[in-house]
N, C-alpha and C positions, 0 to 999 in steps of 0.2 A: 671332510666334504659335506656331510650333513649340517655341521655347524656353518660353515660358509653360505650354503643355500639359506638357511633360516636366517642368518643374519642379513644377506643380500635382500631377501624377501621383506625383512621388517623395515630396511632402508626405503626400500621402492614404496611399501605402503605408507611410511612416514612422509614421503615426498608426496605422493598423490593425497594425501590426507588434506592438504591445504590447496589442491588445485581448484576445488570448488568453490573456495573463498576468493581466490584470484579471478575465476572466471565470473563470479557474481560482481566482485568490484568492477571488473571492465564492463559488464553489462549496465551497471549503474552508470558508470561514467560515460559510456557511449551512447546508451538508450534513455536511461530515466532523466538525466539532465536535459537531453532533447525533449523529451515529452514534458518536463516541467516548462520549458521555455514556450513551446507550443500552446500549453495552456494557461500561461500568464501565472505560473506558480514559481516560487522559488523553494528548491530542494533545500530544507533546513538540516534534516538529520537523517540518517539510514543506518541499516544494520542487517546482518545475515545471520540467521539461527539465535536470534535474541532469546526466544523463549524454550531453548533445548539445551539439555543437559550434555556437556562435552564428554561426558563417560559413555554416551550412548554409542552401541557398535555401528550405528549407521552415520556416525557424526561427519563422515566424508562427503556429505552430500548437502543441497541447499533445501532445508525444511521449511525456511520461511524467509520472507523480506519484511523488514521495518522502515517506513517511510514517514516522515511529517514534511509538509509542504506549508509554505504562508502564501497567502492570497490577499490582495488589495481589494477584492470584490465586496460589495454589500450584499449579505445573503439572509433571507429570511429562511424560516425552516424548510419551506418547499425548495426554494432555490439551493440551499446547502445540501439537501439530500440528492437532488438532481446533479450537482457537482460532484459529490462524493462517489455516488453510484457510477457516473461516467467515468471518474478517476479509477475507480476499481477495475471496472470491466475492460477500460483501455490498458490498463498496466498488465492485467492477465492476458489479455491479447498479445502484448508485446512479449510477455514472459514465455508463455505457451509456443509461440510462433518463431522463438529466437534459437536457432540452431546451434549457436555457439554454448548455450547452457542447459540444453535438453537433456544431454546424458548426465547432468550435475544435479538435477532436480530428484529429490527423495520419492516425490509422487507426482505423475504426470497423469491428467493435466494438473497444473497447479489451479487451486481453487481461492475464493476470498478467506477461506480458513488458513491460508498459508500467507496471509497478509496482517501487518498490523500497520494500520494506515491512519493518520490523521491530517487533518487541513485546519489552520487558523487563520482567521480573518482579521486582518489588521487596517486601520485607516492609513492614509498618506504619511500621517507622523509616526507611524510604527506602534500605536498604541492598540489594545483591542478594542474591537466594535463595542458600541454601547449596548445595554439591554434590550434595543429594539431591533437588533440583528442578532444572529448567531456568531459566536466568537469561535467555537471550535465544533467540528465533528468528528467522529472516528469510529472505525471499526476495531472491535478486540474480539476475536474467534466469531461468534456468532451474533453478537449485540453491535448495534449502532446507536451511539448517543451523541446528543446535541447539548452544547452549553452556552450560556449567554455571560457576558461581564457585566459587573455593576462599578459604578464610579467609585465606590470605596475600596474597589480592588478584590471583590469577592467573585465567585463564579456559582452559578447554579445549573445543574443539569435539569433541561426544562423538557426532554422528551427522550425516550429509547424505543427501540424497535428492533426486530430481527433483520438480518441482511435480506432475508426472502421477502418479508413484509414490505422493506423498503424499494426492493427491485420492482416488486408488482406495482406499487404506487407510481413509480417512475415510468414503467412501461405503460400503465393505464393513462397517464396524463400525455405521454407521447402520442398514443393511438387516439384519445380524444381530441388532441391539437390537430392529428393528421386528418381525422374525419371532418373537423370544422373547416379545415383550409380548403378551399377550392382546387383541385388537380389541374395543372397547366397541360 
């Protein structure tokens, strides 16, 4: 009887081990694709628990999401920062308010530290934007970096900042814009 109980318990744990992944996939297909379309992005790649070791005892939960988006916007550093911060904040809102995945999140609320996210800016021909514009911006752990592309096919990191620094700049620009705009 003990052997049967421990066997059935391990089968249950084995089955539930992958529920987090299924729920994460459903969330991506239902919510992130919709989010991408609303923001004129193309979801290029995604993943769940990319940075985690599968031998972790807490492997049966969503530790992090990985997303890369394509955009056809032209963006300088200031514009790319705003696009990235708004993307992160809106995705975190979607994740933290989604009842379907809330019980599968390893830590709640999810924060920017649970996201690996990048946005690539292309021209209409699908080529990287030139050095006058940002080619890519991304967050990895606490760092946000911005790169430009050169005609010879090389890339250069032109700026780096923490998430908090970037968020503060975007919020400051937003409040300055609101102060300058006459209220209706």
